[in-house]
C-alpha distance (Angstrom), angle and dihedral (degrees) to the residues before:
residue distance angle dihedral
M1 . . .
L2 3.82 . .
L3 3.81 94.0 .
E4 3.80 92.3 56.1
T5 3.81 90.8 45.4
I6 3.81 92.0 53.4
L7 3.81 90.8 47.7
E8 3.80 89.8 49.7
Q9 3.81 89.6 53.0
G10 3.80 86.8 54.0
R11 3.78 89.4 56.8
R12 3.81 98.8 41.4
R13 3.83 100.6 38.2
R14 3.79 96.7 36.5
R15 3.80 101.4 152.8
E16 3.79 97.6 33.4
T17 3.80 118.8 104.1
A18 3.79 114.8 -101.6
I19 3.80 101.5 173.3
V20 3.78 138.1 16.1
D21 3.80 117.1 -169.4
D22 3.80 140.0 151.5
R23 3.82 90.5 -69.5
G24 3.81 97.8 50.6
E25 3.79 139.3 -97.1
V26 3.80 129.8 -27.8
S27 3.80 121.4 -164.8
F28 3.80 123.5 -143.7
S29 3.81 91.1 -106.9
Q30 3.81 90.7 50.4
L31 3.78 90.2 49.2
R32 3.80 90.7 52.2
A33 3.81 93.4 45.9
A34 3.81 94.0 46.0
G35 3.80 90.0 51.0
S36 3.80 89.4 54.0
I37 3.80 92.5 48.6
M38 3.81 91.8 47.6
L39 3.79 88.0 50.4
G40 3.80 88.1 58.1
H41 3.80 91.0 53.0
I42 3.81 91.0 49.5
N43 3.80 91.6 50.1
R44 3.82 89.8 52.3
S45 3.80 91.6 52.9
R46 3.78 115.8 125.0
R47 3.80 87.5 -125.4
P48 3.80 112.6 42.7
T49 3.82 94.0 -169.1
E50 3.81 131.7 173.0
R51 3.83 93.1 -111.9
I52 3.81 130.5 47.4
G53 3.80 122.9 -162.5
I54 3.82 118.3 -140.4
L55 3.81 117.3 -157.9
I56 3.82 103.0 176.8
P57 3.84 131.7 117.6
Q58 3.80 120.8 -116.7
S59 3.80 103.1 -66.5
A60 3.78 143.6 107.3
G61 3.82 87.6 -78.4
C62 3.80 91.7 58.4
A63 3.81 92.1 48.2
I64 3.82 91.0 48.4
A65 3.80 92.7 49.4
F66 3.80 90.8 49.1
L67 3.80 91.2 47.8
A68 3.82 91.3 50.2
A69 3.80 93.2 48.5
R70 3.78 90.5 52.7
L71 3.83 92.5 44.3
S72 3.79 87.4 57.6
N73 3.83 89.0 47.9
R74 3.78 90.2 -121.0
V75 3.79 122.2 139.1
A76 3.81 111.1 -102.7
V77 3.80 110.7 -137.1
M78 3.80 106.2 -162.6
L79 3.80 107.7 -148.2
N80 3.78 128.1 -150.1
F81 3.81 107.2 -120.8
L82 3.82 90.9 -170.9
L83 3.80 92.2 68.8
K84 3.78 122.3 99.0
P85 3.83 112.8 -99.9
A86 3.82 92.6 -107.0
E87 3.82 91.1 50.4
L88 3.79 90.2 49.6
V89 3.80 91.5 52.0
D90 3.81 89.1 53.2
I91 3.81 90.5 52.2
C92 3.81 91.2 49.7
R93 3.78 90.4 50.7
D94 3.79 90.7 48.9
A95 3.82 89.4 53.4
Q96 3.83 91.1 43.5
L97 3.79 91.6 -125.9
E98 3.77 124.6 174.8
V99 3.82 99.9 171.5
V100 3.82 129.2 46.4
I101 3.81 127.4 -175.9
S102 3.80 108.0 -145.6
I103 3.81 142.5 149.5
T104 3.82 130.9 -113.8
Y105 3.82 91.5 -109.8
F106 3.81 90.1 76.3
K107 3.79 94.4 63.7
E108 3.82 98.1 152.1
H109 3.78 92.8 45.3
N110 3.79 92.4 48.0
E111 3.79 91.9 49.8
A112 3.81 91.6 49.6
L113 3.81 91.2 49.6
A114 3.80 92.1 48.5
Q115 3.80 91.5 48.9
A116 3.80 88.1 51.7
G117 3.80 88.7 57.7
L118 3.81 100.8 -101.8
E119 3.79 124.6 136.3
V120 3.81 109.6 -120.6
M121 3.81 117.3 -157.1
L122 3.81 110.6 -161.7
M123 3.77 104.6 -147.2
D124 3.80 95.6 -162.4
Q125 3.81 90.7 56.5
L126 3.80 96.3 51.4
S127 3.78 124.4 99.7
F128 3.79 114.4 -111.1
R129 3.78 98.5 -168.9
R130 3.78 110.6 143.3
I131 3.78 116.5 -86.7
P132 3.83 128.1 -178.1
W133 3.80 116.5 -74.8
P134 3.82 109.4 -109.1
R135 3.79 110.1 -95.7
R136 3.77 94.9 -145.9
R137 3.76 128.7 33.1
P138 3.81 122.3 -154.1
H139 3.78 115.3 -98.5
R140 3.77 109.8 -108.7
K141 3.79 125.4 -160.3
P142 3.82 126.2 -150.3
D143 3.81 91.6 -119.0
D144 3.82 94.6 49.3
V145 3.81 114.4 113.7
A146 3.81 108.5 -107.8
V147 3.79 103.1 176.8
I148 3.79 141.4 7.8
L149 3.80 117.1 -147.5
H150 3.78 121.0 -178.3
T151 3.77 119.5 -133.7
S152 3.79 114.1 -116.7
G153 3.79 92.1 -111.0
T154 3.81 99.2 -139.7
S155 3.79 91.4 158.7
S156 3.82 104.1 16.7
S157 3.78 141.8 13.5
P158 3.83 113.2 -60.4
K159 3.80 116.3 -92.7
G160 3.81 124.7 -151.2
V161 3.80 109.0 -117.4
M162 3.81 113.0 -152.0
L163 3.80 112.5 -145.4
T164 3.79 119.6 -174.0
N165 3.80 132.4 -146.2
E166 3.81 88.6 -101.9
N167 3.82 91.9 49.6
L168 3.81 91.8 55.8
D169 3.81 96.6 38.3
S170 3.79 95.3 49.6
N171 3.79 94.1 44.9
A172 3.80 93.4 49.0
H173 3.81 94.9 47.8
A174 3.82 94.1 44.6
S175 3.82 92.3 47.1
I176 3.81 92.4 49.4
A177 3.80 91.0 51.0
H178 3.82 92.5 44.2
A179 3.82 93.2 52.2
R180 3.82 97.0 32.8
F181 3.78 91.2 -130.1
N182 3.80 113.7 -179.4
Q183 3.79 140.3 -165.1
Q184 3.81 94.8 -100.1
M185 3.81 94.9 63.4
T186 3.80 126.4 104.7
F187 3.81 118.5 -144.9
L188 3.82 129.0 -155.4
G189 3.79 117.7 -144.9
V190 3.80 117.3 -157.6
L191 3.80 97.8 142.6
P192 3.81 118.0 88.4
M193 3.79 117.0 -112.5
F194 3.80 92.2 -123.3
H195 3.82 81.2 72.1
A196 3.84 110.5 82.4
L197 3.80 91.6 -137.1
G198 3.80 91.2 50.5
L199 3.81 93.4 49.7
M200 3.79 95.0 45.8
A201 3.82 103.7 35.7
T202 3.80 100.3 36.6
C203 3.80 102.4 31.5
L204 3.80 118.4 19.0
I205 3.80 98.2 35.9
P206 3.83 99.5 45.0
L207 3.81 97.0 38.7
S208 3.80 92.8 47.8
L209 3.82 88.3 50.7
G210 3.80 92.3 48.3
C211 3.82 93.6 -114.4
K212 3.78 128.8 147.4
V213 3.82 117.5 -107.1
I214 3.80 125.3 -159.6
Y215 3.81 113.1 -155.8
I216 3.79 125.6 -158.8
A217 3.80 110.0 -168.9
R218 3.80 94.7 -155.0
F219 3.80 124.2 29.1
N220 3.78 114.1 -113.6
P221 3.83 122.0 159.1
S222 3.81 93.9 -139.3
A223 3.81 91.8 48.7
V224 3.81 90.2 50.3
V225 3.81 91.7 51.4
D226 3.83 91.6 47.4
A227 3.81 91.7 49.4
V228 3.81 93.3 47.9
R229 3.80 91.6 50.0
K230 3.82 96.6 43.5
H231 3.82 97.7 44.6
Q232 3.82 98.9 29.8
V233 3.79 91.2 -124.3
Q234 3.79 114.1 -156.5
V235 3.81 101.9 -179.3
L236 3.79 119.7 52.0
V237 3.82 119.6 177.5
A238 3.82 120.2 -173.8
V239 3.79 144.0 134.7
P240 3.84 122.0 -94.4
T241 3.80 93.3 -105.1
M242 3.81 89.5 59.1
Y243 3.80 91.6 48.1
A244 3.82 90.2 50.4
L245 3.80 91.3 53.0
L246 3.80 90.9 45.4
A247 3.81 90.6 51.7
H248 3.81 90.0 57.2
S249 3.81 94.3 45.5
K250 3.79 114.5 113.8
A251 3.82 88.8 -147.1
A252 3.81 92.6 62.7
S253 3.80 118.6 92.6
R254 3.79 139.8 154.3
E255 3.81 90.1 -104.3
A256 3.82 94.8 48.4
L257 3.82 92.8 51.2
A258 3.81 96.6 37.9
S259 3.83 94.1 114.4
V260 3.84 94.2 58.7
K261 3.81 111.3 107.6
Y262 3.81 97.8 163.0
A263 3.82 120.8 39.7
I264 3.79 99.7 175.5
S265 3.79 120.1 -170.5
G266 3.80 127.5 -164.2
G267 3.77 143.3 143.0
E268 3.81 98.8 70.9
P269 3.83 138.8 14.6
L270 3.80 115.0 -58.7
P271 3.83 112.7 -137.6
V272 3.81 111.9 -123.1
A273 3.80 88.7 -139.5
L274 3.82 89.4 60.5
I275 3.80 89.8 52.6
G276 3.80 88.0 55.5
E277 3.80 91.7 49.3
Y278 3.80 92.2 54.3
Q279 3.78 92.7 46.1
D280 3.81 92.9 49.9
R281 3.80 99.3 39.0
F282 3.81 103.8 33.2
G283 3.79 104.7 16.0
I284 3.82 89.0 -124.4
P285 3.81 124.5 129.4
L286 3.79 111.1 -137.1
L287 3.80 104.8 -134.7
E288 3.78 110.1 -149.2
G289 3.77 119.6 -155.9
F290 3.77 137.6 178.9
G291 3.75 132.3 -135.8
L292 3.77 144.3 127.3
T293 3.75 136.3 -142.9
E294 3.80 86.5 -107.9
T295 3.84 91.0 59.0
S296 3.82 97.1 50.8
P297 3.15 75.4 -104.3
M298 3.82 119.8 -85.4
V299 3.79 119.4 88.1
S300 3.81 100.1 152.4
F301 3.78 140.5 -17.8
N302 3.77 141.1 175.3
V303 3.80 120.8 -107.8
P304 3.83 129.1 -156.7
W305 3.83 93.8 -103.6
A306 3.82 95.9 44.1
W307 3.78 119.0 31.8
K308 3.77 141.2 127.7
A309 3.79 124.2 -159.8
G310 3.80 109.7 -115.7
S311 3.79 94.2 24.0
V312 3.80 129.2 96.6
G313 3.79 92.5 -138.0
R314 3.77 132.1 -115.2
P315 3.82 122.9 -43.8
I316 3.80 117.1 -92.3
S317 3.80 119.9 -112.1
G318 3.79 116.2 -70.8
V319 3.80 94.9 19.1
D320 3.80 118.1 112.8
I321 3.80 122.2 -160.8
K322 3.76 135.0 -174.1
I323 3.78 134.0 -177.4
A324 3.80 105.6 -131.9
D325 3.78 135.4 -166.4
D326 3.81 122.7 -138.2
Q327 3.82 90.2 -80.3
G328 3.80 93.6 51.0
N329 3.80 95.0 -106.1
E330 3.80 115.9 143.9
I331 3.81 117.3 -106.7
S332 3.80 118.4 -145.0
D333 3.82 123.0 -112.8
G334 3.79 113.4 -67.5
G335 3.80 94.9 29.8
S336 3.81 123.8 107.1
G337 3.79 126.4 -126.2
E338 3.78 143.2 122.6
L339 3.80 115.7 -46.6
W340 3.81 114.6 -122.8
V341 3.81 121.5 -169.5
R342 3.80 131.1 -161.7
G343 3.79 130.5 178.1
P344 3.82 146.3 90.6
N345 3.81 89.2 -63.4
V346 3.82 95.2 65.3
M347 3.81 113.9 109.6
K348 3.78 125.7 -104.5
G349 3.80 89.0 -125.0
Y350 3.79 144.4 -84.5
F351 3.79 114.3 -51.6
N352 3.81 110.5 -101.3
R353 3.82 91.5 -15.2
P354 3.80 107.5 106.5
Q355 3.81 94.5 160.0
E356 3.81 94.1 52.8
T357 3.80 89.1 44.9
A358 3.82 92.0 52.5
E359 3.80 90.3 50.1
V360 3.82 93.2 61.4
L361 3.83 104.4 27.9
T362 3.79 118.7 68.4
P363 3.83 121.8 -148.9
D364 3.82 90.2 -107.5
G365 3.82 93.5 53.6
W366 3.80 105.3 -96.0
F367 3.81 117.6 142.8
K368 3.81 114.9 -147.5
T369 3.78 105.1 -140.8
G370 3.82 99.0 -169.4
D371 3.82 88.8 -132.4
I372 3.80 123.0 124.4
A373 3.80 110.9 -131.9
R374 3.78 146.9 157.9
R375 3.80 133.8 -157.5
D376 3.79 125.0 -142.4
S377 3.80 127.6 -141.3
D378 3.83 90.9 -94.4
G379 3.79 91.9 58.1
F380 3.81 96.2 -106.5
L381 3.79 114.9 144.6
Y382 3.82 124.5 -136.6
I383 3.81 123.6 -164.4
T384 3.79 108.5 -152.0
G385 3.80 102.3 175.3
R386 3.77 149.2 -46.8
K387 3.78 119.4 -72.7
K388 3.82 90.9 -136.9
E389 3.81 93.1 45.0
L390 3.78 94.8 58.3
I391 3.80 111.7 123.7
I392 3.81 112.7 -142.4
M393 3.79 109.8 -159.5
G394 3.79 117.4 178.2
G395 3.80 89.9 -25.3
E396 3.82 93.7 -50.1
K397 3.81 118.0 117.1
I398 3.80 116.4 -133.5
V399 3.82 122.9 -167.4
P400 3.85 110.1 -148.7
A401 3.82 93.0 -154.4
Q402 3.80 90.1 62.0
I403 3.81 92.3 56.5
E404 3.82 92.0 43.1
E405 3.79 90.2 54.1
V406 3.81 91.0 55.2
L407 3.80 95.0 45.4
R408 3.81 91.1 50.0
K409 3.83 87.7 63.9
F410 3.82 92.7 61.1
P411 3.85 108.0 104.9
G412 3.81 109.2 -105.7
V413 3.80 97.3 23.3
V414 3.81 110.0 122.7
L415 3.80 98.1 175.7
A416 3.80 135.2 0.3
A417 3.79 131.4 -166.8
V418 3.80 128.5 -176.8
I419 3.80 126.2 -161.5
G420 3.78 135.1 173.5
V421 3.79 120.9 -111.6
K422 3.79 128.4 -170.2
D423 3.77 116.1 -89.4
P424 3.83 120.5 -169.5
Q425 3.80 94.0 -146.1
R426 3.82 103.5 34.5
G427 3.81 103.5 26.4
E428 3.80 95.0 -122.7
A429 3.77 137.5 13.6
P430 3.83 132.1 -168.0
V431 3.80 120.6 -108.6
A432 3.81 123.5 -171.9
F433 3.81 130.9 -145.9
I434 3.80 118.4 -159.6
Q435 3.81 130.3 -160.2
W436 3.79 104.1 -158.3
N437 3.81 128.2 -151.3
P438 3.85 104.7 -110.5
D439 3.82 90.3 -148.8
V440 3.82 89.9 65.5
P441 3.84 105.5 77.1
S442 3.81 103.9 -162.2
K443 3.78 121.8 60.5
P444 3.80 122.0 -155.4
T445 3.80 122.9 -113.8
P446 3.83 122.5 -115.6
Q447 3.80 88.8 -104.6
E448 3.82 91.2 55.6
L449 3.79 92.8 47.5
R450 3.79 92.4 46.1
A451 3.80 91.8 49.3
F452 3.80 89.5 49.6
V453 3.81 91.3 53.9
C454 3.81 91.9 46.6
R455 3.82 91.0 57.3
S456 3.80 88.8 68.0
L457 3.81 105.5 23.2
A458 3.78 139.6 40.4
A459 3.78 112.8 -81.2
Y460 3.82 93.9 -115.3
K461 3.81 89.1 62.6
A462 3.81 93.5 59.4
P463 3.83 110.9 108.7
R464 3.78 116.1 -102.7
E465 3.80 91.8 -141.2
F466 3.80 136.7 18.1
Y467 3.80 126.3 -152.5
Y468 3.78 132.0 -172.2
V469 3.80 118.3 -139.8
N470 3.80 125.9 -172.7
E471 3.79 90.3 -135.9
M472 3.78 133.9 0.5
P473 3.80 114.7 -112.9
R474 3.78 109.8 -115.7
T475 3.76 139.1 -160.7
P476 3.82 116.3 -120.3
T477 3.80 88.3 -96.7
G478 3.81 92.7 58.0
K479 3.80 100.2 -102.3
I480 3.80 121.0 132.2
S481 3.80 106.7 -94.8
K482 3.77 102.7 -138.5
R483 3.77 95.0 -177.2
H484 3.81 88.1 66.5
L485 3.80 91.3 53.9
A486 3.78 89.4 74.7
V487 3.82 90.2 77.2
P488 3.84 117.4 96.0
P489 3.82 107.6 -72.9
Q490 3.80 121.1 -119.4
E491 3.77 95.6 -125.1
Q492 3.79 132.6 8.6
C493 3.78 117.0 -143.3
A494 3.78 107.8 -109.5
């Protein structure tokens, strides 16, 4: 299993660097030893519970806490440190936590957790003097829950996704084989580990391979460029919003990013125009992938030797997909329908939510993703929208992602988001929100934007209104939070 593989790397690659973060370097042997010491602190907790919360940014400390939780055979509940204290308390209650490993930096969160009756262990105040390695490790089964990750909750309250040892192991091994990752690669981690992609792609995969990981606790384009240049990073994993900001960073250049061989994008749709920008400016293909927290997370992703712009690649080994109609019948290649996924990567279920689990998991093991997709004759998968995000205007179905893709091609548009608003005559109508490049002085009028959309799409798909926003609201995982776009916009296009 992954835990044993990481521990073995600690024994075999003792002096080699495992992690570099804001506090310095940690070797594989130090990582292994610190995990053992942290395990001792967990075992001495006043409340030795089944689940342990981890409230730490992406760093060596987060990896050590996760390692210790798994060494103790407790379920690691990765907590979102970007939530408000009250929201965090609700998440902890949902997961039935009694103990949380945190750091002193999160003072308000720690106080709120303590007031709610939880024990808070401050990792940076614990002693890490060497203690004996545990003689016996708990027996772990493939079907045991290893981690609980909460969905981002863009349209509903977050749900705790239970991922098992087999879910994580199978997804890591299949992803490594699919991408041909090797031990000599250096990874850059900018995604938090409460994000399934962050945990898998920038912690479990590289550390089990024996690779070096560079962690940046807070995303900053200049810091990313500096880290790539200094450490010759080869694998970069981020969400499209981060790539868009990086593309507009004055620090980024073809020379600075020359070492990057894999620029993997996930979490939300990747604009095709942005792929073109990276290819032209940096000579780097942006490799879009698809996955969900419920699928551990990888389902498919493009690779440098086999990719198509606009697609999310071919499925990884062991993962079955089908494009289904509303009755669950499979649609042939080229047709659009809901994407269903089946394989060893599919979650055990939602924690303490049997009804919600039954709604998305079929008796024969298919997971209904809620995403609209199609597959081409070469086996490449295309995500065309969200089933729940479809705008139905006068009986016509409108996919917001299609409009967003067109708007993103307008010179000066950094980000675009389209939502449906109520319309008394047509039921719903599309409305667009634009984040404009501040270096471009003149902004287009609604008429110009609408005409631009109509050159590529049917006129009824053109947004009724356009709004400029200084910055797109985002979920803690970096996606555009469309539910927060319903608030009054900062500036209407006029």
